[in-house]
C-alpha positions as CSV (number, residue, x, y, z in Angstrom):
1,M,23.8,-13.2,-17.7
2,R,25.9,-16.3,-17.2
3,H,29.1,-16.6,-19.2
4,R,29.6,-20.0,-21.0
5,A,33.1,-21.3,-21.4
6,A,34.4,-22.4,-24.7
7,R,33.7,-26.0,-25.4
8,R,36.3,-28.5,-26.6
9,H,36.0,-32.0,-27.9
10,E,38.1,-34.3,-25.7
11,H,38.7,-38.0,-25.7
12,L,38.9,-39.4,-22.2
13,Q,39.5,-42.9,-20.9
14,L,37.1,-43.4,-18.0
15,D,36.4,-46.3,-15.7
16,H,33.1,-47.7,-16.9
17,A,31.9,-48.8,-13.4
18,T,32.6,-45.3,-12.0
19,L,30.8,-43.7,-14.9
20,T,27.8,-45.9,-14.5
21,R,27.6,-45.1,-10.8
22,M,28.0,-41.4,-11.6
23,K,25.1,-41.5,-14.1
24,T,22.9,-43.1,-11.4
25,V,23.8,-40.5,-8.8
26,L,23.2,-37.6,-11.2
27,G,20.1,-39.2,-12.8
28,T,21.5,-38.9,-16.4
29,K,20.6,-41.5,-19.0
30,T,23.7,-41.5,-21.2
31,E,27.5,-40.8,-20.8
32,T,27.2,-38.1,-23.4
33,E,24.9,-35.9,-21.4
34,A,27.0,-32.9,-20.5
35,E,25.9,-32.9,-16.9
36,A,27.3,-36.4,-16.4
37,I,30.9,-35.1,-16.7
38,E,30.6,-31.3,-16.3
39,R,28.8,-31.3,-13.0
40,P,31.4,-33.4,-11.1
41,L,34.2,-31.3,-12.7
42,A,32.5,-28.1,-11.6
43,L,32.2,-29.4,-8.1
44,V,35.9,-30.2,-7.9
45,V,36.8,-26.7,-9.1
46,E,34.4,-25.1,-6.7
47,E,35.7,-27.1,-3.8
48,R,39.2,-26.0,-4.6
49,R,38.1,-22.4,-4.8
50,L,36.5,-22.6,-1.3
51,D,39.4,-24.5,0.3
52,Q,42.1,-22.1,-0.7
53,P,41.1,-19.2,1.6
54,L,40.4,-21.6,4.5
55,K,43.9,-23.0,4.2
56,R,45.5,-19.5,4.2
57,V,43.8,-18.8,7.6
58,K,44.4,-22.2,9.1
59,G,44.9,-22.0,12.8
60,R,44.2,-18.2,12.9
61,M,40.4,-18.3,13.2
62,Q,37.7,-20.1,15.0
63,L,34.8,-21.7,13.3
64,Q,31.4,-21.3,14.9
65,R,28.6,-23.9,14.6
66,V,25.6,-22.3,12.9
67,Y,23.2,-25.2,12.6
68,R,22.5,-27.4,15.6
């Protein structure tokens, strides 16, 4: 079962052009659709989670190309 985080009501000042492009990329119709903001935020958090272990081993391991 997936745990849902507590939701909070926030007021944000966002660049309208960037928000419009983001809606196009994600295929959402309105700014209020949760995915329009939550998905990019989740991607940033996940990227950070993946980057931290790689930074700790920087220079001590060799990456191997898996896909050609």
